[in-house]
C-alpha positions, 0 to 999 in steps of 0.5 A: 500500500505504501509503495502504491502511494509513493508511485502515485505521488511520483506520477503527480509530481512528474505531471505537475512539472510537465504542465509547468514546462508546457505552459509559458503563459502561466501567470505567476504574478502576486495578486493584491488581495490584502484584507486588514481585520481586527479582533472584536474581543481581544484576549485578556492579558496573561501572566508573565511567561504564559500564553494568553488564553484564546477562546471562541469569542476572541476569534471573532474578527471585524473587517477594517480595510481591503487594501486591493480595493484602493486606487493605486496612486500616480507616480511622480517622475522626472522627464529626461526628454520632451514628451508632448502633453507632459513636459520637457527635460528636467520637469518633475511631473505626476503621471498615471502608473500605466503611462510611466511603466508602459511607455515613459520608463521603458523608453528612457523618457522618464526616471523615478523622482529619487533624491539622487535623480532630483539632485542630478537634474537640479545640478544640470539646471544650475550648470546651464544657468536655468532658473526654476521660475524662468523656464526656456519653453514649457510643454504647451509652448512646444505644442504651440510651436509644433501646431503653428509649424503646420499652419497655412494662414489666409490673409484677406486683403482689399482687391479694390485699393492699394496696400502694403501688408503689415504685421497688424493685417497678419495679427487680424488674420491669426485672430480669425483663425483662433490664434492670439499673437502680439504684433511685436511677435510677428516678423514679415519678410524684408521685401514688401508684399503688395499683391496676392502671393504666398509668403513665409513669416515668423512668429516668436513664442514666449520670446524664446523660440521662433517658428516659420508659418506659411501664408497667402494673401487672398484678395476680397473685392466689393463685388464678390464675383471678382474674387479669385476662385482657387483651392488652398490648403486647409488652415490647420493640418487635419488630425485623425483619431488613431483607434487602439487595436489589440495588436498595438496594445500587445506591442506596447506591452512588449516594449 
């Protein structure tokens, strides 16, 4: 009988080993299922050197908290590169754990905000002479520069009177397109523009970075039938929403 039991145990062990080898997708991760309980009736103090007497009444537990039901907090990290919509190099930001662990940290775009990393990037800013209250260009400034670079501005001008294009005319056209810019931030070409033509002008963002924007003068007459009928590019580059597929999610997990 003992021999039969030993053989059965050996066979079960071999089957478990075979199953483990043939199952590469076996999930061995720890599951956060911590539950905190407390005794409703704690046992009384025992004499010195003796164990406390535990009765059935002392085994009644009261629920306190379920740890795995709490939402995991966000992660505070330091960016090592410009990340669109998040920040620039050296910024200390708080992001979702999924974004940090699935994209930023594996790609080397962010690190944990440890004391060593904070000291490292603070020293880097001091060496470059960058003050904390006067950053060169924030994340929204970088996004603005990127969006303006793909803009095609249509500047309406009179077709019945003579004129010379000025920064004020460009500012009004930008305002109609939804962009507020000061005249001092607009730089036109040195050659005067007096007719319907394409031109490139420069916009300075936050007084730090400049971007070239394409534009065209479009004539508007008192008689609409005299207006020029030409097909022009859209003011803004069209954007499409990329749907997240199963394949892209798997590739993100592999990275």
